[in-house]
C-alpha positions in Angstrom: -114.8 -5.4 -95.1 -115.7 -1.9 -94.4 -119.3 -1.1 -93.6 -119.4 1.8 -91.0 -120.4 5.3 -92.5 -117.2 6.7 -90.6 -114.7 4.4 -92.8 -116.3 4.7 -96.2 -116.1 8.5 -95.3 -112.7 8.6 -94.3 -112.0 6.5 -97.7 -113.5 8.7 -99.9 -112.0 11.8 -98.4 -108.7 11.1 -98.4 -108.7 9.2 -102.4 -106.6 11.3 -104.4 -105.5 8.4 -107.3 -108.6 6.2 -108.5 -108.1 3.6 -111.3 -111.6 2.3 -112.5 -111.8 -1.3 -113.7 -114.6 -1.4 -116.6 -114.3 2.3 -117.3 -116.3 3.3 -120.5 -115.4 5.7 -122.9 -116.9 9.2 -124.2 -119.1 7.7 -126.4 -121.0 6.3 -123.3 -120.9 8.9 -121.0 -124.1 8.4 -119.7 -123.4 5.0 -118.3 -122.4 4.5 -114.4 -118.7 3.4 -115.7 -118.3 6.8 -117.0 -120.5 9.0 -115.1 -119.2 8.0 -111.8 -115.4 8.7 -112.6 -116.2 11.6 -114.8 -117.8 13.2 -111.4 -114.6 12.0 -108.9 -112.7 13.9 -111.4 -114.9 17.3 -110.6 -114.4 16.5 -107.4 -110.2 16.4 -107.5 -109.8 12.8 -108.2 -106.9 11.6 -110.8 -108.4 8.8 -112.9 -106.8 5.7 -114.6 -109.1 3.9 -116.8 -108.6 -0.1 -116.9 -110.3 -1.6 -119.6 -109.0 -3.6 -122.7 -111.9 -2.7 -125.0 -111.1 1.1 -125.0 -108.0 3.4 -126.0 -108.8 6.2 -124.0 -111.4 7.7 -121.8 -111.6 11.7 -120.9 -108.1 12.1 -122.3 -106.5 9.2 -120.3 -104.8 6.6 -122.1 -106.5 3.6 -121.1 -104.3 0.4 -119.4 -105.5 -3.1 -120.4 -105.1 -4.4 -116.9 -104.6 -3.8 -113.4 -101.3 -5.3 -113.4 -100.0 -2.6 -115.9 -100.3 0.1 -112.9 -97.3 2.0 -112.5 -98.4 3.5 -109.4 -100.3 2.6 -106.1 -103.4 4.1 -106.3 -105.7 5.0 -103.5 -108.9 3.0 -104.8 -109.3 0.3 -107.6 -112.8 1.5 -108.3 -114.5 -2.1 -109.7 -117.4 -2.0 -112.6 -117.2 -5.4 -113.5 -119.7 -8.6 -113.0 -119.5 -10.5 -109.7 -118.3 -14.0 -111.7 -115.2 -12.4 -113.0 -114.3 -11.1 -109.6 -111.9 -13.9 -108.7 -109.6 -13.4 -111.5 -109.6 -9.8 -111.2 -108.2 -10.8 -107.3 -105.9 -13.0 -108.7 -104.4 -10.4 -110.8 -104.3 -7.9 -108.1 -102.8 -10.4 -105.7 -100.0 -10.9 -108.4 -99.0 -7.3 -108.2 -95.8 -6.4 -106.2 -97.1 -5.6 -102.5 -96.3 -2.1 -102.9 -98.4 -1.5 -106.0 -101.7 -3.3 -104.8 -104.7 -0.7 -104.3 -105.2 0.3 -100.8 -108.9 0.0 -101.4 -111.0 -2.4 -103.7 -114.2 -1.0 -104.0 -116.9 -3.1 -105.4 -119.8 -1.0 -107.3 -123.3 -1.1 -106.3 -124.7 -4.9 -107.5 -121.0 -6.3 -106.8 -120.5 -8.6 -104.2 -118.2 -11.9 -104.2 -117.5 -12.8 -100.6 -115.0 -15.5 -101.1 -112.5 -13.0 -103.6 -113.3 -10.0 -100.9 -111.7 -12.3 -98.1 -109.1 -13.0 -100.0 -108.2 -9.6 -100.6 -108.7 -8.6 -96.7 -106.3 -11.8 -95.8 -103.5 -10.2 -98.1 -104.0 -6.7 -96.2 -106.1 -4.9 -98.8 -109.5 -2.8 -97.4 -112.5 -3.7 -99.5 -116.0 -2.4 -100.1 -118.5 -4.5 -101.7 -122.0 -3.4 -103.5 -121.6 0.5 -102.8 -121.2 3.0 -105.4 -118.3 5.3 -104.9 -120.3 7.6 -106.5 -123.1 8.3 -104.0 -120.1 8.6 -101.5 -118.2 11.1 -103.3 -121.4 13.0 -104.0 -122.0 13.2 -100.1 -118.5 13.8 -99.0 -116.2 15.3 -101.7 -116.9 18.9 -102.8 -116.6 19.8 -106.2 -113.6 22.0 -107.5 -114.2 25.8 -107.9 -113.7 27.2 -110.9 
């Protein structure tokens, strides 16, 4: 589990491709699960929405599940309730190893130690109960123009 500020900063500075599980669409743009991905876009990240209840978000087609990812993402940013994290972990671990996300980031208020230990045991980096938006604001500049 990642806890140190320097490790968190390195994750955020190096991420380019972020899949957002539970992302909201433009009709709910004020909610964190839409506002944070938009802010990440403004700071140079490419976003892949993952939510079976929306068609697209901010012009990008939404995937129904993480198992539909065709490329390896740097960060899988998760906006889901803690009780569904074990099933999400099962989906992640069912993916081919070369497509699994480098980092699974559970947003503020989301923690599941057992599931996180399973991910870590499979070699994934895990961040729990931290807001990716806060760290992106701290460690990534907005794009100019």
